Every structure is written in C-alpha cells, then in structure tokens.
N, C-alpha and C positions, 0 to 999 in steps of 0.2 A: 442816630445821625444819618441823614440821607439828602438826596437832591430835593430842591423845593417842589419839583413836580414828581408825583409818584410814577409817571410814565417814563421818566428819564433815568439814565444810568448814573449812579453815584460813583464819583471818582475821588479817591483819597489815598493818602499814604498812612499806613498803620505802623507805629513804632512802639515796641515794648522795651523799657529800660529798667533793669533791676538785678540785684545779686551779681553784679560785675559783668552782666551780659547786655547786649543790645541786638534786637532783632528788628528788621524793617522790611516792609513789602508794599508795593503799589497794588491797589485793588480797584476793580470795577465790579459793582454789584448793585443790589437793590438798597443797600445801606448796611448798617451795623447796629446790633443791640449791645448795650453794655449795662450791667446792673449787678446788684448784690444778690445773695442767696435768696432773699425774699422775692425777687423777681424772676427766679429761675423756673418756676413751675408753670408758667403760661407762655408768654411771648418767646422767651429764650428757648424753652423746650420745643415749641412748635417750629422753631427755625433750625433745629438740629443740636441745640445745646443740651446740657444735662441738668438734672435736678440736683441742686446742692443742699447739703444739710443747713438748716437755719443757723447752726453754730459756726458755719464757715465764715471767715473774714475776707475771703477773696472776692474780687469782682470777676465776673465772667463776661467774655465778649464772644459774640456769634455773628459772623458775616452772613447776611441774608442774600440768598441766591447769587453766589459768586459767579462771575464770568471768567472762565479759564480758557485761554487760547490753547489750541492743540500743541502738544509737546511741552507744555509748561505745567507747573504744579504750584499751588499756593500752600505754604506751610502754616500760615496764620489765619486759617478760616474760623477757628474757634480755639478758645483757651482760657486760662485763668491769669489774672493779674495778682500775683502774690503780695503779701504784706511788704511794705516798703518799696514797692515797684510802682512804675507809672506807665500808663498807656497814653500815647499821643496820637491824635488824628489830625492830619494836615489836609485841609480842603483843597481839592484840585478842580473845584467847580465855581462858576461865577455866582451861583445862587444855591445855597444849601440851607438846611434847617437842623437844629439840634432840639429835640423834644425831651423834656424832663417829666417823667412820671405821667405819661399820657399826652393827649393832644392840646391841652390848655396852656401849657408853659412852653412856648416855642421861641427860639432865638434864631435870627437871621444871620447867616454866615456867608462869606464870599471867598473868592480865590485867595489862597495864602493864609487864611485864618487857621489857627492851631488850637486844638482843644487838649487839655491835660486832665487825665482822669486818674485818681488814686483813692485809696481807702481813707476815710475820715477817721480821726481819733474819737469822734463822737459816736456812740453806739446808735444803731438803727432800732427804733421801737416798732415792733410788729404788732399791730392791733389785733385783738381777738386771740392772742396766744397767752397761755398761762406761764407765769414766771416760775422757773424751777430753782 
C-alpha cells in the first residue's frame, strides 16, 4: 500500500485489532508491505522485516522508510498480525494504490478508503515446496 506516485509521501492510519487489544498510529512513509510468511524472504526482509517460518500463520507488516518527527516514536513500524486479528489501513491520501502480489494487480484508493487485512482460512499453496 502506498501513494500513487512513488515520489510522494504515503499518509495513512494503521490499526491492529485482536486479542482484546487495539493499537493505532498515524504514519507518513514510503508505504507499507503486508504479507504471509512466503513473502517474508524478499521485499519484507529488505524493508527491515524478518524471515518467517513457512509454517507461520501470521501476516507480517513492515513500514517502508518511516518518517518520524523529532521527539516522537512510532511503535507500529513492523510487527505480526496474529491469528484472529485484523490490520486496518485508512488512506489519508487523495490518490493511493494497493498492489497485490506484484505490480500487475493494482487497486486505486482515495482519501478515507479503508483496507482490512486478516489471515484467510484457506491455506496458501507455496509452489516448488515439498509437502511434509
């Protein structure tokens, strides 16, 4: 998720709800990566995330190049969305994009649009891996 222009700052509110807790923060950054364990070895790792076991059921989120004002701290720069939790992204941009699995599936978003991300009950099939 990011601004429609790669040269512009992405502005959004990030909210994690689950296990009786709610965390929320406003962010300015280059965007945010969110994905399953199978996506943690490339883009998420290069943005500061960690490599997850392919058996992990959590989604990982990693804020790309966060802008932090002097004297402030962002607590939600990276983390996991546990089972039965949801991550919400509220667009604070007039023109934003949500990309799914690369550049070919893009969705146009605008100011006030809200994205809800959670783990699917349907298992992810990782091609090229042997089933154990």
